[in-house]
Structure formats: structure tokens, C-alpha cells
C-alpha positions, 0 to 999 in steps of 0.5 A: 499499500505504502509503495503504490502511494508513492506511485504517479498512478496514486498523484494522477487518481487523487487530482482526477478525483479532486478535479471531478469533485471540484467540477461537480459542486460547481455544476451537478449536471457532470454526475448525471448519467447522461454526462458520465455516457458521453465522457465514456463515448469521448474516451473510446478512441483516445484510449485506443490511441493511448494504448498504441502509445503506451507501448511505443513510449516504454520501448523508449520510442515516440509516435506521432503519426498515429493520428494521421494514420487513423484518419487515413485508414478511416477515410480510405475504409469509407471510400473503399465501402461505398465503391462496393456498396457495402451495407453489412456489418461495422466488423467489415469496416473495423478489420479493414481499417485496422489492416490499412493501420497496420500496413502504415505501421509497418512503413514506420517500422521499415524506416525506424528500424532499417535506417535507424532514423530517431522515432520522432523525426521518423514519425514527423515525416511520415504523418506529413507523408501519410496525410498528404498522400490522403488529401492528393490521392485519395481526397480532400472532401468531407464525406457527410454521410457513413455506411449503414453498418458504421451507422448502425454501431454509433447508435447502438448502446450497451445501456439505455436510459431516459434523462429527467428532461426526456432524452434518450441517452446510453452507454456506446457499445464501442466501449467494449473494443476500448475493454479489449484493447487495454485487456491485449495491451495489459496481458501483452506488457505483463505476461509475453516475451514481446512485452518484456522485450519492449520494456528491455529496449526502452531501459537500454536498446545496447544492453537489449542487443547483448542479450540476444534481442532482435530490436528491429523485429521487435520495432516491426510488432511495435509499429504495427500493432500501434498502426493496427490500433490507430486504424480501429480508433479511426474508423470508431471515431468516424462512426461516432461521428457519423462522417468522414473528414480527412482534417480530422484527428491530426494535431490532437497527439498531444492530448494522448501523449499527454495521457500516456507521460501523465499516466506515469509513462517514461519518455526516456522509455523502459516504464509504464503501466496500462492502469496509469494510462488509463487515469491519464485519459480519464483526466484529460478527457475530463479536462476537455470536455468539462472543464467548460461547465465551470465557465473556462474558456476553451482557450485556457484548456490548453493551459490547464493541460500544460500546467498539469503535464509539467507537474504530472512529469514533475513529480516522477523526476523529482521522485527519481533524483531524490532516489538517485541522491539516496542511493550516493548518500548510501553508497558514500556511507 
């Protein structure tokens, strides 16, 4: 218990609870069932993106191209489905978008693995490449409707209820996809050899190579998996908003990266947890969707996010510095 009280997850959980209580006092509608369902709905896409970002950061990398992969996968999938007049299950759209995302992720992996280009530089380049390719070769026009399967998915709820005002609200069924992704990532990182390899590479690439880990093969898995998750998140986003917007998502990477870092993942690699990431996502979603309820202008929301991000990353950095001092003191004695 004492160990948990010193973790970054504990501090994020405390900040999240205090923020929710503060907003709830100022605006009681915050705790309404409809608002809770809306917050959970808003968490689905970011949560899926965050699971991929967590894996990349643990490995010591940085990926800012996942939003471009997501919007490209979503838009191309919608165009394909309309071209073949497909009106069936959303599952087909999900699979197509995931495969497109996987292919783009493997392009990232090839550039990073074979040419050893720094991950941030490589994914900055591929972000522009993927998005530019989409706009120039595929299309730059809004698609104001989506195939029937996506439309049905957007309207499907696990729980449906009627609010006191007579409005119908529900818990969107896409939350099940997020839960499935979270479970897969948790099991992957905690119980598999590839998960241990990811942590090892993030701790020290040179040490991982000396111990026999195939770093390039692991990177192919990492960026291919992240691309697949981006494709899944992108098509869910398109279904929720019932449109194909080729200019959507790109530029929102900071929110997802902030959520993962707030959750305790070290930007230098080697550390991060699924629980911490989920708490970080919850904190960012609450700030982005609920600060307006207490009269905070939308322009100031990024300021608040920046402050909390600095505090959230500063606490573990301070803890590491103190731990290093204690080690030096013990050695000196």
C-alpha cells in the first residue's frame, strides 16, 4: 500500500478525483448519467490511441503519426465501402481500417528499424507523408454520411436510459472494443516475451541487443501494432461522428501523449502501466470536455493541460532525483 502511495498513478488518481469533485460542486450536471456516458464515449478513441502510444513510449520511442494513420485508415475504408456498396456489419469496416493502419505502421517500422532514424523525426515525416498522400491521391472532401454498418454501430448502446428531461442516452457499445484493447495490451506487456522485450529496449537498447533481443523485429511488432490500433480508433471515431473528415484528428496527438505521460510512462522509455495510462486518459478527457461547465474558456483548457502535464512529469522526475541522491549517499557511507 505504501508503495502505491508513492506511485505516479496515485497522484493522478487524486488529481482526477479532486477535479471531478470540484467540477461537480460547481456544476451538478457533471455527475448526471448522460454526462458520464458522454465522457466514456469521448474516452474510447483516445483510450485506444493511448494504449498504442504507451507501448511506443515504453520502448523508448515516440510516435506522432498515429493520428494521420487513423484518419487515413478511416477515410480510405469509407471510400472502399461506398465503392463496393457495402451495407453489412461494422466488423468489416473495423477489419479493413485495422489492416490499412497495420500497413502504415509497418512503413514506420521499416524506416525506424532499417535506417535507425530517431523515432520522433521518422514519425513526424510519415505523419506529413500519410496525410499528404490522403489529401492528394484519395480525397480532401468531407463525406457527410457513412455506410449503414457504421451508422448502426454509432447508434448501438450497451445500456439505454431516459434522462429527467426526456432525452434518451446510453453507454456506447464501442466501450467494449476499448476494454478488449486494454486487456490485450495489459496481457501483452505483463505476460509475454515480446512485452519483456519492449521494456528491455526502452531501458537500454544496447543492453537488449547484447542479451540477444532482436530489436528490429520487436520494432516491427510495436509500430505495426500501433498502426493497427490507430486504424481501429480512426474508424470508431468516424462512426461516432457519422462522417469522413480527412482533416480530422491530425494535430491532436498532444492530448494522447499527455495522457500517457501523466499516467507515469517515462519519455526516456522502460516504464509505464496500463492503469496509469487509463487514469491519464480519464484526466485529459474530463479536462477537455468538462472545464467549460465551470466557465473555463476553451482557450484556457490547453493552459490547464500544460500545467498539469508539467506537474505530472515533474513529480516522477523529482522522485527519481531523490532516489539517485539516496543511492549516492548509501554508497558514500
